[in-house]
Backbone and ligand atoms as CSV (ligand in chain L), in Angstrom:
chain,resi,resn,atom,element,x,y,z
A,1,MET,N,N,0.770,-1.263,0.008
A,1,MET,CA,C,0.109,0.148,0.052
A,1,MET,C,C,0.826,1.318,0.138
A,2,GLY,N,N,0.202,2.178,-0.625
A,2,GLY,CA,C,1.107,3.570,-0.610
A,2,GLY,C,C,1.077,4.284,0.677
A,3,HIS,N,N,1.990,5.106,0.925
A,3,HIS,CA,C,2.337,5.679,2.224
A,3,HIS,C,C,2.275,7.272,2.234
A,4,MET,N,N,2.261,7.992,3.241
A,4,MET,CA,C,2.104,9.584,3.367
A,4,MET,C,C,3.483,9.836,3.905
A,5,THR,N,N,4.165,10.982,3.219
A,5,THR,CA,C,5.395,11.500,3.914
A,5,THR,C,C,5.003,13.213,3.878
A,6,LEU,N,N,5.936,13.710,4.656
A,6,LEU,CA,C,5.851,15.103,5.039
A,6,LEU,C,C,6.974,15.759,4.527
A,7,VAL,N,N,6.949,17.103,3.928
A,7,VAL,CA,C,8.233,17.933,3.827
A,7,VAL,C,C,7.683,19.242,4.164
A,8,GLN,N,N,8.743,20.181,4.608
A,8,GLN,CA,C,8.413,21.529,4.548
A,8,GLN,C,C,9.111,22.396,3.407
A,9,GLY,N,N,8.280,22.924,2.698
A,9,GLY,CA,C,8.814,23.666,1.580
A,9,GLY,C,C,8.013,24.243,0.536
A,10,ASP,N,N,8.325,24.491,-0.785
A,10,ASP,CA,C,7.787,25.057,-1.603
A,10,ASP,C,C,7.276,23.964,-2.595
A,11,LEU,N,N,5.848,23.896,-2.708
A,11,LEU,CA,C,5.159,22.918,-3.601
A,11,LEU,C,C,5.482,22.795,-4.919
A,12,THR,N,N,5.886,24.166,-5.520
A,12,THR,CA,C,5.989,24.350,-6.891
A,12,THR,C,C,7.300,23.704,-7.487
A,13,LYS,N,N,8.163,23.176,-6.202
A,13,LYS,CA,C,9.615,22.652,-6.646
A,13,LYS,C,C,9.471,20.975,-6.624
A,14,MET,N,N,8.452,20.431,-6.414
A,14,MET,CA,C,8.425,19.070,-6.075
A,14,MET,C,C,8.432,18.264,-7.310
A,15,GLU,N,N,9.241,17.189,-7.356
A,15,GLU,CA,C,9.565,16.292,-8.358
A,15,GLU,C,C,8.651,15.222,-8.191
A,16,VAL,N,N,7.460,15.225,-8.594
A,16,VAL,CA,C,6.432,14.352,-8.520
A,16,VAL,C,C,5.484,14.175,-9.731
A,17,ASP,N,N,4.619,13.158,-9.698
A,17,ASP,CA,C,3.485,13.118,-10.879
A,17,ASP,C,C,2.633,14.130,-10.974
A,18,ALA,N,N,2.112,14.513,-9.798
A,18,ALA,CA,C,1.334,15.755,-9.840
A,18,ALA,C,C,1.520,16.412,-8.382
A,19,ILE,N,N,1.222,17.816,-8.505
A,19,ILE,CA,C,1.036,18.552,-7.166
A,19,ILE,C,C,-0.423,19.133,-7.362
A,20,VAL,N,N,-0.915,19.173,-6.334
A,20,VAL,CA,C,-2.406,19.614,-6.141
A,20,VAL,C,C,-2.392,21.120,-5.920
A,21,ASN,N,N,-3.287,21.915,-6.406
A,21,ASN,CA,C,-3.169,23.336,-6.324
A,21,ASN,C,C,-4.582,23.635,-5.511
A,22,ALA,N,N,-4.457,24.496,-4.386
A,22,ALA,CA,C,-5.695,24.879,-3.761
A,22,ALA,C,C,-6.202,26.258,-4.495
A,23,ALA,N,N,-7.158,25.849,-5.403
A,23,ALA,CA,C,-7.709,26.814,-6.472
A,23,ALA,C,C,-8.764,27.478,-6.096
A,24,ASN,N,N,-9.453,28.484,-6.885
A,24,ASN,CA,C,-10.775,28.877,-6.588
A,24,ASN,C,C,-11.755,28.328,-7.518
A,25,ASN,N,N,-13.156,28.580,-7.359
A,25,ASN,CA,C,-13.921,28.276,-8.287
A,25,ASN,C,C,-13.616,28.798,-9.656
A,26,SER,N,N,-13.201,29.906,-9.874
A,26,SER,CA,C,-13.051,30.294,-11.230
A,26,SER,C,C,-11.970,29.755,-11.973
A,27,LEU,N,N,-10.737,29.221,-11.298
A,27,LEU,CA,C,-9.593,28.445,-12.111
A,27,LEU,C,C,-8.818,29.579,-12.719
A,28,LEU,N,N,-9.241,30.553,-12.529
A,28,LEU,CA,C,-8.205,31.796,-13.076
A,28,LEU,C,C,-7.126,32.293,-12.395
A,29,GLY,N,N,-6.725,31.355,-11.080
A,29,GLY,CA,C,-5.500,31.962,-10.407
A,29,GLY,C,C,-6.012,32.785,-9.228
A,30,GLY,N,N,-5.076,33.019,-8.518
A,30,GLY,CA,C,-5.270,33.977,-7.160
A,30,GLY,C,C,-4.017,34.119,-6.389
A,31,GLY,N,N,-4.231,34.189,-5.153
A,31,GLY,CA,C,-3.153,34.264,-4.016
A,31,GLY,C,C,-2.487,33.055,-3.667
A,32,GLY,N,N,-1.643,33.193,-2.778
A,32,GLY,CA,C,-1.209,32.073,-2.168
A,32,GLY,C,C,-0.506,31.161,-3.034
A,33,VAL,N,N,-1.042,29.698,-2.689
A,33,VAL,CA,C,-0.076,28.678,-3.517
A,33,VAL,C,C,-0.650,28.716,-4.752
A,34,ASP,N,N,-1.731,28.911,-5.090
A,34,ASP,CA,C,-2.412,29.210,-6.518
A,34,ASP,C,C,-1.572,30.097,-7.275
A,35,GLY,N,N,-1.288,31.385,-6.766
A,35,GLY,CA,C,-0.394,32.253,-7.477
A,35,GLY,C,C,0.912,31.651,-7.705
A,36,ALA,N,N,1.439,31.130,-6.644
A,36,ALA,CA,C,2.829,30.524,-6.869
A,36,ALA,C,C,2.988,29.658,-7.989
A,37,ILE,N,N,1.909,28.683,-8.125
A,37,ILE,CA,C,2.000,27.551,-9.144
A,37,ILE,C,C,1.950,28.264,-10.653
A,38,HIS,N,N,0.889,29.391,-10.801
A,38,HIS,CA,C,0.823,29.782,-11.937
A,38,HIS,C,C,2.002,30.555,-12.225
A,39,ARG,N,N,2.855,31.250,-11.514
A,39,ARG,CA,C,4.072,31.865,-11.846
A,39,ARG,C,C,5.079,30.959,-12.215
A,40,ALA,N,N,5.066,29.745,-11.363
A,40,ALA,CA,C,6.215,28.742,-11.613
A,40,ALA,C,C,6.045,28.121,-12.654
A,41,GLY,N,N,4.686,27.842,-13.061
A,41,GLY,CA,C,4.310,26.692,-14.295
A,41,GLY,C,C,4.166,27.657,-15.708
A,42,GLY,N,N,4.052,28.786,-15.346
A,42,GLY,CA,C,3.875,29.719,-16.752
A,42,GLY,C,C,2.386,29.533,-17.291
A,43,PRO,N,N,2.241,30.216,-18.539
A,43,PRO,CA,C,0.906,30.636,-19.178
A,43,PRO,C,C,0.167,29.225,-19.752
A,44,ALA,N,N,1.011,28.109,-19.924
A,44,ALA,CA,C,0.067,26.915,-20.335
A,44,ALA,C,C,-0.841,26.438,-19.303
A,45,ILE,N,N,-0.630,26.529,-18.046
A,45,ILE,CA,C,-1.688,26.155,-17.126
A,45,ILE,C,C,-2.883,27.098,-17.147
A,46,LEU,N,N,-2.851,28.333,-17.016
A,46,LEU,CA,C,-4.049,29.167,-17.398
A,46,LEU,C,C,-4.595,28.832,-18.703
A,47,ALA,N,N,-4.231,28.514,-19.632
A,47,ALA,CA,C,-4.674,28.223,-20.863
A,47,ALA,C,C,-5.535,27.264,-21.052
A,48,GLU,N,N,-5.058,26.043,-20.160
A,48,GLU,CA,C,-5.732,24.889,-20.057
A,48,GLU,C,C,-7.065,25.087,-18.999
A,49,CYS,N,N,-6.752,25.668,-18.109
A,49,CYS,CA,C,-7.907,26.298,-17.008
A,49,CYS,C,C,-8.882,26.891,-17.813
A,50,ARG,N,N,-8.488,27.780,-18.784
A,50,ARG,CA,C,-9.602,28.456,-19.802
A,50,ARG,C,C,-10.406,27.534,-20.504
A,51,GLU,N,N,-9.845,26.608,-20.890
A,51,GLU,CA,C,-10.439,25.769,-21.694
A,51,GLU,C,C,-11.363,24.732,-20.919
A,52,ILE,N,N,-11.003,24.521,-19.698
A,52,ILE,CA,C,-12.037,23.720,-18.858
A,52,ILE,C,C,-13.251,24.596,-18.483
A,53,ARG,N,N,-12.833,25.892,-18.130
A,53,ARG,CA,C,-13.786,26.899,-17.902
A,53,ARG,C,C,-14.911,26.988,-18.949
A,54,ALA,N,N,-14.352,26.917,-20.247
A,54,ALA,CA,C,-15.409,27.051,-21.471
A,54,ALA,C,C,-16.356,25.716,-21.653
A,55,ARG,N,N,-15.701,24.636,-21.148
A,55,ARG,CA,C,-16.473,23.269,-21.212
A,55,ARG,C,C,-17.326,23.277,-20.002
A,56,GLN,N,N,-16.775,23.467,-18.894
A,56,GLN,CA,C,-17.679,23.121,-17.577
A,56,GLN,C,C,-17.961,24.311,-16.641
A,57,GLY,N,N,-17.372,25.381,-17.095
A,57,GLY,CA,C,-17.723,26.776,-16.485
A,57,GLY,C,C,-17.240,26.630,-14.816
A,58,GLY,N,N,-15.978,26.673,-14.661
A,58,GLY,CA,C,-15.333,26.676,-13.428
A,58,GLY,C,C,-15.246,25.324,-12.761
A,59,CYS,N,N,-14.945,25.268,-11.592
A,59,CYS,CA,C,-14.966,23.968,-10.615
A,59,CYS,C,C,-15.503,24.075,-9.306
A,60,PRO,N,N,-16.335,23.327,-9.169
A,60,PRO,CA,C,-17.149,23.313,-7.854
A,60,PRO,C,C,-16.376,23.204,-6.686
A,61,THR,N,N,-16.626,23.635,-5.467
A,61,THR,CA,C,-15.937,23.344,-4.319
A,61,THR,C,C,-16.045,21.816,-4.040
A,62,GLY,N,N,-14.877,21.249,-3.718
A,62,GLY,CA,C,-14.761,19.872,-3.264
A,62,GLY,C,C,-14.338,19.006,-4.470
A,63,GLU,N,N,-14.355,19.400,-5.722
A,63,GLU,CA,C,-14.250,18.827,-6.953
A,63,GLU,C,C,-12.617,19.141,-7.349
A,64,ALA,N,N,-12.365,18.557,-8.619
A,64,ALA,CA,C,-10.879,18.580,-8.867
A,64,ALA,C,C,-10.790,18.556,-10.488
A,65,VAL,N,N,-9.974,19.258,-11.183
A,65,VAL,CA,C,-9.630,19.285,-12.613
A,65,VAL,C,C,-8.239,19.148,-12.806
A,66,VAL,N,N,-7.921,18.578,-14.065
A,66,VAL,CA,C,-6.323,18.317,-14.065
A,66,VAL,C,C,-5.872,18.955,-15.214
A,67,THR,N,N,-4.661,19.498,-15.125
A,67,THR,CA,C,-3.904,20.499,-16.158
A,67,THR,C,C,-2.580,19.873,-16.321
A,68,THR,N,N,-1.718,20.507,-17.389
A,68,THR,CA,C,-0.377,20.254,-17.281
A,68,THR,C,C,0.248,20.976,-16.129
A,69,ALA,N,N,1.588,20.804,-15.969
A,69,ALA,CA,C,2.363,21.594,-14.822
A,69,ALA,C,C,3.185,22.615,-15.545
A,70,GLY,N,N,3.195,22.796,-16.878
A,70,GLY,CA,C,3.852,23.653,-17.448
A,70,GLY,C,C,5.277,23.744,-17.102
A,71,ASN,N,N,6.133,24.637,-16.788
A,71,ASN,CA,C,7.671,24.560,-16.611
A,71,ASN,C,C,7.912,24.051,-15.248
A,72,MET,N,N,6.956,23.495,-14.472
A,72,MET,CA,C,7.419,22.920,-13.181
A,72,MET,C,C,7.962,21.624,-13.235
A,73,PRO,N,N,8.772,20.990,-12.368
A,73,PRO,CA,C,9.118,19.598,-12.514
A,73,PRO,C,C,8.229,18.490,-12.363
A,74,SER,N,N,7.074,18.685,-11.793
A,74,SER,CA,C,6.021,17.713,-11.746
A,74,SER,C,C,5.406,17.746,-13.012
A,75,ARG,N,N,4.681,16.718,-13.374
A,75,ARG,CA,C,4.091,16.515,-14.840
A,75,ARG,C,C,2.485,17.224,-14.857
A,76,PHE,N,N,1.688,17.096,-13.654
A,76,PHE,CA,C,0.411,17.415,-13.748
A,76,PHE,C,C,0.126,18.411,-12.645
A,77,VAL,N,N,-0.882,19.289,-12.909
A,77,VAL,CA,C,-1.528,19.915,-11.629
A,77,VAL,C,C,-2.808,19.597,-11.423
A,78,ILE,N,N,-3.501,18.968,-10.266
A,78,ILE,CA,C,-4.776,18.753,-9.969
A,78,ILE,C,C,-5.117,19.967,-9.333
A,79,HIS,N,N,-5.906,20.539,-9.722
A,79,HIS,CA,C,-6.836,21.876,-9.174
A,79,HIS,C,C,-7.870,21.469,-8.627
A,80,THR,N,N,-7.767,21.649,-7.087
A,80,THR,CA,C,-9.153,21.289,-6.282
A,80,THR,C,C,-9.403,22.737,-5.740
A,81,VAL,N,N,-10.766,22.789,-5.164
A,81,VAL,CA,C,-11.225,23.951,-4.527
A,81,VAL,C,C,-11.817,23.837,-3.291
A,82,GLY,N,N,-10.999,24.418,-2.351
A,82,GLY,CA,C,-11.217,24.142,-0.758
A,82,GLY,C,C,-12.655,24.852,-0.320
A,83,PRO,N,N,-13.054,24.586,0.705
A,83,PRO,CA,C,-14.095,25.463,1.180
A,83,PRO,C,C,-13.555,26.572,1.975
A,84,VAL,N,N,-14.240,27.775,1.834
A,84,VAL,CA,C,-13.983,28.900,2.729
A,84,VAL,C,C,-14.672,28.696,4.151
A,85,TRP,N,N,-13.670,28.755,5.210
A,85,TRP,CA,C,-14.313,28.509,6.436
A,85,TRP,C,C,-14.999,29.723,6.873
A,86,SER,N,N,-16.093,29.104,7.670
A,86,SER,CA,C,-17.037,30.114,8.611
A,86,SER,C,C,-17.529,29.392,9.851
A,87,GLY,N,N,-17.981,30.309,10.726
A,87,GLY,CA,C,-18.500,29.481,11.799
A,87,GLY,C,C,-19.625,28.650,11.802
A,88,HIS,N,N,-20.432,28.755,10.643
A,88,HIS,CA,C,-21.722,27.687,10.660
A,88,HIS,C,C,-21.378,26.704,9.463
A,89,ASP,N,N,-22.278,25.626,9.671
A,89,ASP,CA,C,-22.286,24.606,8.844
A,89,ASP,C,C,-20.908,24.142,8.841
A,90,LYS,N,N,-20.099,23.735,9.802
A,90,LYS,CA,C,-18.816,23.341,10.133
A,90,LYS,C,C,-18.651,21.773,9.347
A,91,GLU,N,N,-19.631,21.071,9.685
A,91,GLU,CA,C,-19.764,19.722,9.184
A,91,GLU,C,C,-19.900,19.792,7.776
A,92,ALA,N,N,-20.410,20.569,6.951
A,92,ALA,CA,C,-20.638,20.661,5.685
A,92,ALA,C,C,-18.920,21.127,5.171
A,93,LYS,N,N,-18.442,21.967,5.765
A,93,LYS,CA,C,-17.231,22.567,5.136
A,93,LYS,C,C,-16.047,21.224,5.507
A,94,ASP,N,N,-16.394,20.613,6.464
A,94,ASP,CA,C,-15.455,19.471,6.647
A,94,ASP,C,C,-15.504,18.392,5.316
A,95,ASP,N,N,-16.842,18.063,5.058
A,95,ASP,CA,C,-17.143,17.249,4.089
A,95,ASP,C,C,-16.598,17.795,2.737
A,96,LEU,N,N,-16.628,19.193,2.473
A,96,LEU,CA,C,-16.106,19.597,1.217
A,96,LEU,C,C,-14.604,19.608,1.047
A,97,LEU,N,N,-13.890,19.800,2.355
A,97,LEU,CA,C,-12.476,19.675,2.536
A,97,LEU,C,C,-11.901,18.256,2.307
A,98,ARG,N,N,-12.660,17.235,2.877
A,98,ARG,CA,C,-12.598,15.812,2.679
A,98,ARG,C,C,-12.741,15.377,1.350
A,99,ASN,N,N,-13.649,15.897,0.333
A,99,ASN,CA,C,-13.956,15.635,-1.124
A,99,ASN,C,C,-12.746,16.082,-1.826
A,100,CYS,N,N,-11.968,17.404,-1.338
A,100,CYS,CA,C,-11.037,17.777,-2.110
A,100,CYS,C,C,-9.804,16.926,-2.406
A,101,TYR,N,N,-9.310,16.138,-1.197
A,101,TYR,CA,C,-8.507,15.288,-0.868
A,101,TYR,C,C,-8.756,14.017,-1.906
A,102,LYS,N,N,-10.162,13.415,-1.631
A,102,LYS,CA,C,-10.524,12.260,-2.308
A,102,LYS,C,C,-10.694,12.615,-3.545
A,103,ASN,N,N,-11.337,13.464,-4.062
A,103,ASN,CA,C,-11.538,13.786,-5.454
A,103,ASN,C,C,-10.135,14.087,-6.405
A,104,SER,N,N,-9.117,14.547,-5.524
A,104,SER,CA,C,-7.942,14.904,-6.269
A,104,SER,C,C,-7.190,13.486,-6.568
A,105,LEU,N,N,-7.250,12.624,-5.521
A,105,LEU,CA,C,-6.623,11.168,-5.594
A,105,LEU,C,C,-7.466,10.350,-6.652
A,106,LYS,N,N,-8.705,10.521,-6.495
A,106,LYS,CA,C,-9.433,9.632,-7.703
A,106,LYS,C,C,-8.858,10.240,-9.042
A,107,HIS,N,N,-8.745,11.411,-9.225
A,107,HIS,CA,C,-8.231,11.866,-10.660
A,107,HIS,C,C,-6.760,11.161,-10.995
A,108,ALA,N,N,-6.194,11.184,-9.863
A,108,ALA,CA,C,-4.669,10.721,-10.196
A,108,ALA,C,C,-4.716,9.413,-10.215
A,109,ALA,N,N,-5.533,8.646,-9.458
A,109,ALA,CA,C,-5.521,7.058,-9.745
A,109,ALA,C,C,-5.835,6.668,-11.355
A,110,LYS,N,N,-6.896,7.550,-11.810
A,110,LYS,CA,C,-7.582,7.262,-12.871
A,110,LYS,C,C,-6.541,7.327,-14.168
A,111,ILE,N,N,-5.702,8.310,-13.848
A,111,ILE,CA,C,-4.575,8.488,-14.965
A,111,ILE,C,C,-3.250,7.732,-14.608
A,112,ASN,N,N,-3.403,6.938,-13.529
A,112,ASN,CA,C,-2.248,6.157,-13.173
A,112,ASN,C,C,-1.065,6.989,-12.528
A,113,LEU,N,N,-1.304,7.877,-11.760
A,113,LEU,CA,C,-0.282,8.645,-11.070
A,113,LEU,C,C,0.276,7.972,-9.845
A,114,GLU,N,N,1.586,7.917,-9.547
A,114,GLU,CA,C,1.932,7.127,-8.406
A,114,GLU,C,C,2.389,8.272,-7.195
A,115,THR,N,N,2.827,9.407,-7.667
A,115,THR,CA,C,3.341,10.217,-6.582
A,115,THR,C,C,2.490,11.535,-6.501
A,116,ILE,N,N,1.960,12.147,-5.379
A,116,ILE,CA,C,1.089,13.090,-5.459
A,116,ILE,C,C,1.463,14.139,-4.306
A,117,ALA,N,N,1.594,15.371,-4.445
A,117,ALA,CA,C,2.011,16.315,-3.314
A,117,ALA,C,C,0.923,17.306,-3.144
A,118,PHE,N,N,0.414,17.268,-1.816
A,118,PHE,CA,C,-0.707,18.288,-1.634
A,118,PHE,C,C,0.030,19.578,-0.638
A,119,PRO,N,N,-0.772,20.759,-0.915
A,119,PRO,CA,C,-0.526,21.883,0.106
A,119,PRO,C,C,-1.653,21.520,1.062
A,120,ASN,N,N,-1.591,22.416,2.071
A,120,ASN,CA,C,-2.466,22.453,3.331
A,120,ASN,C,C,-3.738,23.375,2.684
A,121,ILE,N,N,-4.790,22.543,1.991
A,121,ILE,CA,C,-5.841,23.248,1.331
A,121,ILE,C,C,-6.678,23.776,2.405
A,122,SER,N,N,-7.032,25.124,1.877
A,122,SER,CA,C,-7.991,25.765,2.764
A,122,SER,C,C,-7.378,26.459,3.970
A,123,THR,N,N,-6.131,26.234,4.287
A,123,THR,CA,C,-5.695,26.750,5.625
A,123,THR,C,C,-4.985,28.142,5.545
A,124,GLY,N,N,-4.944,28.667,4.488
A,124,GLY,CA,C,-4.410,30.064,4.317
A,124,GLY,C,C,-5.591,31.164,4.309
A,125,ILE,N,N,-5.570,31.528,2.728
A,125,ILE,CA,C,-6.629,32.837,2.745
A,125,ILE,C,C,-7.854,32.128,3.093
A,126,TYR,N,N,-8.291,30.824,2.902
A,126,TYR,CA,C,-9.486,30.408,3.185
A,126,TYR,C,C,-9.890,30.182,4.904
A,127,HIS,N,N,-8.957,30.294,5.623
A,127,HIS,CA,C,-8.930,30.131,7.039
A,127,HIS,C,C,-9.660,28.970,7.619
A,128,PHE,N,N,-9.478,27.982,7.217
A,128,PHE,CA,C,-10.055,26.487,7.622
A,128,PHE,C,C,-8.851,26.404,9.005
A,129,PRO,N,N,-9.410,25.785,10.151
A,129,PRO,CA,C,-8.632,25.973,11.409
A,129,PRO,C,C,-7.595,24.618,10.907
A,130,LYS,N,N,-6.301,24.986,11.260
A,130,LYS,CA,C,-5.075,24.093,10.639
A,130,LYS,C,C,-5.212,22.725,11.289
A,131,GLU,N,N,-5.560,22.480,12.463
A,131,GLU,CA,C,-5.663,21.195,13.029
A,131,GLU,C,C,-6.967,20.306,12.586
A,132,ARG,N,N,-7.923,20.970,12.410
A,132,ARG,CA,C,-9.226,20.519,12.180
A,132,ARG,C,C,-8.871,20.010,10.371
A,133,ALA,N,N,-8.218,20.723,9.757
A,133,ALA,CA,C,-7.854,20.414,8.333
A,133,ALA,C,C,-7.043,19.246,8.253
A,134,ALA,N,N,-5.956,19.228,9.232
A,134,ALA,CA,C,-4.808,18.282,9.157
A,134,ALA,C,C,-5.451,16.804,9.456
A,135,ASP,N,N,-6.504,16.799,10.388
A,135,ASP,CA,C,-7.289,15.729,10.581
A,135,ASP,C,C,-8.096,15.173,9.748
A,136,ILE,N,N,-8.682,15.847,8.869
A,136,ILE,CA,C,-9.374,15.756,7.657
A,136,ILE,C,C,-8.368,15.078,6.535
A,137,ALA,N,N,-7.418,15.849,6.248
A,137,ALA,CA,C,-6.581,15.443,5.155
A,137,ALA,C,C,-5.787,14.043,5.445
A,138,ILE,N,N,-5.383,13.914,6.562
A,138,ILE,CA,C,-4.645,12.482,6.818
A,138,ILE,C,C,-5.677,11.513,6.837
A,139,GLN,N,N,-6.889,11.462,7.168
A,139,GLN,CA,C,-7.724,10.513,7.313
A,139,GLN,C,C,-8.374,10.299,5.865
A,140,ALA,N,N,-8.562,11.420,5.086
A,140,ALA,CA,C,-9.019,11.103,3.758
A,140,ALA,C,C,-7.956,10.544,2.916
A,141,VAL,N,N,-6.671,10.965,2.998
A,141,VAL,CA,C,-5.628,10.346,2.174
A,141,VAL,C,C,-5.350,8.857,2.742
A,142,LYS,N,N,-5.536,8.596,3.858
A,142,LYS,CA,C,-5.479,7.090,4.399
A,142,LYS,C,C,-6.316,6.274,3.756
A,143,GLU,N,N,-7.602,6.713,3.873
A,143,GLU,CA,C,-8.688,5.966,3.103
A,143,GLU,C,C,-8.732,5.593,1.577
A,144,MET,N,N,-7.949,6.650,0.758
A,144,MET,CA,C,-7.892,6.584,-0.620
A,144,MET,C,C,-6.615,5.666,-0.824
A,145,LEU,N,N,-5.604,5.516,-0.134
A,145,LEU,CA,C,-4.343,4.702,-0.343
A,145,LEU,C,C,-4.930,3.488,-0.045
A,146,GLU,N,N,-5.709,3.090,1.038
A,146,GLU,CA,C,-6.178,1.795,0.916
A,146,GLU,C,C,-6.965,1.102,-0.072
A,147,GLU,N,N,-7.670,2.186,-0.763
A,147,GLU,CA,C,-8.610,1.887,-2.072
A,147,GLU,C,C,-7.915,1.935,-3.277
A,148,TYR,N,N,-6.804,2.860,-3.720
A,148,TYR,CA,C,-6.252,3.042,-4.896
A,148,TYR,C,C,-4.921,2.425,-4.696
A,149,LYS,N,N,-4.721,1.334,-5.034
A,149,LYS,CA,C,-3.294,0.662,-5.065
A,149,LYS,C,C,-2.316,1.233,-5.944
A,150,VAL,N,N,-2.604,2.084,-6.910
A,150,VAL,CA,C,-1.518,2.649,-7.783
A,150,VAL,C,C,-0.881,3.776,-7.345
A,151,ILE,N,N,-1.557,4.274,-6.277
A,151,ILE,CA,C,-0.993,5.524,-5.586
A,151,ILE,C,C,0.130,4.958,-4.632
A,152,LYS,N,N,1.446,5.170,-4.973
A,152,LYS,CA,C,2.510,4.947,-4.106
A,152,LYS,C,C,2.913,5.953,-2.991
A,153,GLU,N,N,2.837,7.088,-3.163
A,153,GLU,CA,C,3.171,7.945,-2.294
A,153,GLU,C,C,2.416,9.482,-2.190
A,154,VAL,N,N,1.915,10.026,-1.056
A,154,VAL,CA,C,1.237,11.138,-0.930
A,154,VAL,C,C,2.180,11.987,-0.081
A,155,ILE,N,N,2.718,13.132,-0.641
A,155,ILE,CA,C,3.520,14.119,0.135
A,155,ILE,C,C,2.613,15.116,0.642
A,156,PHE,N,N,2.646,15.512,1.974
A,156,PHE,CA,C,2.151,16.786,2.601
A,156,PHE,C,C,3.004,17.691,2.488
A,157,VAL,N,N,3.046,18.703,1.669
A,157,VAL,CA,C,4.025,19.678,1.462
A,157,VAL,C,C,3.664,20.995,2.386
A,158,CYS,N,N,4.155,21.079,3.438
A,158,CYS,CA,C,3.571,22.255,4.424
A,158,CYS,C,C,4.586,23.700,4.423
A,159,PHE,N,N,3.907,24.650,4.264
A,159,PHE,CA,C,4.821,25.700,3.982
A,159,PHE,C,C,5.231,26.521,5.372
A,160,ASP,N,N,4.111,26.390,6.312
A,160,ASP,CA,C,4.298,27.294,7.664
A,160,ASP,C,C,4.965,26.243,8.816
A,161,ASN,N,N,5.331,26.699,9.772
A,161,ASN,CA,C,5.798,25.773,10.597
A,161,ASN,C,C,4.636,25.175,11.420
A,162,GLU,N,N,3.508,26.056,11.700
A,162,GLU,CA,C,2.447,25.338,12.387
A,162,GLU,C,C,1.932,24.125,11.781
A,163,ASN,N,N,1.670,24.236,10.569
A,163,ASN,CA,C,1.209,23.016,9.612
A,163,ASN,C,C,2.251,21.907,9.745
A,164,TYR,N,N,3.352,22.254,9.531
A,164,TYR,CA,C,4.560,21.269,9.669
A,164,TYR,C,C,4.358,20.618,10.833
A,165,ASP,N,N,4.610,21.086,12.072
A,165,ASP,CA,C,4.496,20.634,13.288
A,165,ASP,C,C,3.278,19.582,13.481
A,166,LEU,N,N,1.999,19.996,13.097
A,166,LEU,CA,C,1.000,19.536,13.398
A,166,LEU,C,C,0.993,18.126,12.453
A,167,TYR,N,N,1.412,18.240,11.251
A,167,TYR,CA,C,1.480,17.025,10.441
A,167,TYR,C,C,2.520,15.909,10.870
A,168,GLN,N,N,3.518,16.534,11.482
A,168,GLN,CA,C,4.552,15.762,11.925
A,168,GLN,C,C,4.161,14.893,13.196
A,169,GLU,N,N,3.741,15.508,14.216
A,169,GLU,CA,C,2.768,14.962,15.118
A,169,GLU,C,C,1.874,13.787,14.850
A,170,LYS,N,N,0.921,14.128,14.145
A,170,LYS,CA,C,-0.378,13.454,13.606
A,170,LYS,C,C,0.106,12.142,12.805
A,171,LEU,N,N,1.183,12.347,11.733
A,171,LEU,CA,C,1.762,11.156,11.188
A,171,LEU,C,C,2.525,10.225,11.898
A,172,ALA,N,N,3.047,10.778,13.074
A,172,ALA,CA,C,4.004,9.958,13.909
A,172,ALA,C,C,2.951,9.104,14.682
A,173,ASN,N,N,1.873,9.706,15.150
A,173,ASN,CA,C,0.867,8.959,16.061
A,173,ASN,C,C,0.437,7.863,15.190
A,174,LEU,N,N,0.129,8.318,13.888
A,174,LEU,CA,C,-0.463,7.019,13.062
A,174,LEU,C,C,0.225,5.965,12.863
A,175,SER,N,N,1.887,6.276,12.535
A,175,SER,CA,C,2.770,5.095,12.352
A,175,SER,C,C,3.049,4.337,13.636
A,176,LYS,N,N,2.443,4.727,14.921
A,176,LYS,CA,C,2.506,4.121,15.960
A,176,LYS,C,C,1.390,3.016,16.180
A,177,GLU,N,N,0.088,3.323,15.584
A,177,GLU,CA,C,-0.901,2.607,15.455
A,177,GLU,C,C,-0.517,1.308,14.843
A,178,VAL,N,N,-1.049,-0.001,15.404
A,178,VAL,CA,C,-0.743,-1.329,14.909
A,178,VAL,C,C,-1.964,-1.570,13.899
L,1,LIG,P1,P,-6.656,28.353,0.471
L,1,LIG,O1,O,-7.296,29.781,-0.151
L,1,LIG,O2,O,-7.098,27.172,-0.055
L,1,LIG,O3,O,-6.759,28.792,2.022
L,1,LIG,P2,P,-3.783,29.448,0.127
L,1,LIG,O4,O,-2.836,29.375,-1.023
L,1,LIG,O5,O,-4.091,30.544,0.818
L,1,LIG,O6,O,-5.124,28.413,-0.159
L,1,LIG,O7,O,-3.111,28.527,1.393
L,1,LIG,C1,C,-3.093,27.147,1.432
L,1,LIG,C2,C,-1.797,26.799,1.944
L,1,LIG,O8,O,-0.764,26.753,0.906
L,1,LIG,C3,C,-1.563,27.383,3.218
L,1,LIG,O9,O,-1.063,26.432,4.488
L,1,LIG,C4,C,-0.303,28.210,2.838
L,1,LIG,O10,O,0.597,28.586,3.709
L,1,LIG,C5,C,0.381,27.259,1.692
L,1,LIG,N1,N,1.199,27.927,0.634
L,1,LIG,C6,C,1.274,29.119,0.196
L,1,LIG,N2,N,2.254,29.027,-0.743
L,1,LIG,C7,C,2.877,27.788,-0.779
L,1,LIG,C8,C,3.830,27.157,-1.569
L,1,LIG,N3,N,4.614,27.855,-2.657
L,1,LIG,N4,N,4.023,25.978,-1.445
L,1,LIG,C9,C,3.286,25.222,-0.648
L,1,LIG,N5,N,2.598,25.678,0.148
L,1,LIG,C10,C,1.985,26.920,0.134
């Protein structure tokens, strides 16, 4: 079965089959990791996003679409749209975030990708509580690794220390379970 690993650093530099983008519904780029991906990957990514928009009109929250990675060392970008955190409908937000991880990996498995790197979706501009998001991410990925044998490695790429420390602790606890 595939496994989960952790690194701290810049997602755009990852040499993997696919990196996942924390995009927005428009697919036209934005701030945070989305901006970094479009800057590093170049205009080919936006061109494909525009084609997808023409076909299906953006990307619903919790869903995912795939494009080239342009000039980045990865092969593909899986764009998924995380929920914007707010104090109400918390369980619905949890479900949407879970769907981001699951649908991204479904797309990856469908095109036989083996190594996928995720940012900490929704924990930046979208303000999802970091610990709550980490629990959801790790659980969702664990379930998908059990289901999709083609996926060999899922790498959580944390940018800030707080997320890195949370993932380090939670993944260590998981590996202690029998
Ligand atoms: P969202 O709108 O889904 O919250 P953000 O891009 O604002 O998306 O933040 C998502 C996460 O990505 C945050 O934890 C942020 O620190 C992180 N991040 C920002 N830039 C990068 C990068 N170059 N590589 C990896 N993670 C990044």
